[in-house]
N, C-alpha and C positions, 0 to 999 in steps of 0.2 A: 210075690213079685216074680216075673218070669226072667230067667237068666238068658244071657245072649245065646248060649249054646242051645237052650231049649227053643228059643225063637228061630234059630237057624234050622233046627230039625223040623219044626212046624212049617216053616216057609218052604223047605224042600218037599215036604209031603203035599203041601197045598199046590205048589207048582206042578207036581206030578199028576194031580187030578184036575188041573185047570181046564176049563172048557176048550174044546177044539177050535171054536170060532175065534177066541182071543189069540190063540197061538197062530192060527192062519192069518188073522188080520195083522198081527205084528210082523210076521214073515213077509206079507205083501208090502207093508210099509218099508221094511228094511231092504226089499228088492229095489226100491227107488234109489238110485245112486249107489246101489250095491252095499248100502249100509255104512259106507266109509265115513260120511260126514253127518250122519243122522244120530242125534242125541236122544236120550230117553224122554226129555221134555217134549221134543218134536213128536215122538211116537205117541205119547199120551195126548197131545193136542190133536193129532190126526185121528186117534180113536174116538175122542170126543166129537170131532167134526163129523165123523162117519155116522154117528148115531144121534146127533142133535137134529132139531127140526129142520127139514129140508124138503125139496121137491118130491122126494120119495114119499113123505108123509101125505102130501097133498094128493098125489096120484093114488095112493092107497085109499084115502078118504073118498075120492071120486068113485072108486069101485065099491064103496060101502064096506070096506074091510078095515078093521082096526088092528089086524094082525101085526103089521109093521110097527105101528105105534107101540104096541105092547112089547114086541121084541126089542125095539130100540130103547125103551124105558128100562127094561130088565138089564140090558147090556150096559147102558150108561150107569145104572146103579152098581153093577158088578165092578165096572172100571173105577168109579168113585170110591167104592168101599174097599177096594183091593189094590190100591196103588203100589204097595210093596210087592205084590204078586206080579203086577205088570212090569215093574222095574226088574225083578228077578228073571222074568221071562225074556225081557229085552236083552239082558246080559247073556242068558243061556243061548238065545237064538242068534245073537250077533256073532258069536264065536264060530 
């Protein structure tokens, strides 16, 4: 069983190597309203909206490219599987 201190160390290491795109996306979301009234649940919702099926997928398919679909799936998977990392990044970037 992992102790809380071990979890904190692991989380800090994970945040340090988090992908640049997720850091950038969270910063962009926080810039709206300068982050004053934006909660972590809003940030997670916006990240999911960014990579969920959208017009961008359709335009990508029209060009016979599946690149955006693959990228968005990978990013949604990262977000869903690493909510604790997203939350930690939110608090780091909000300050």
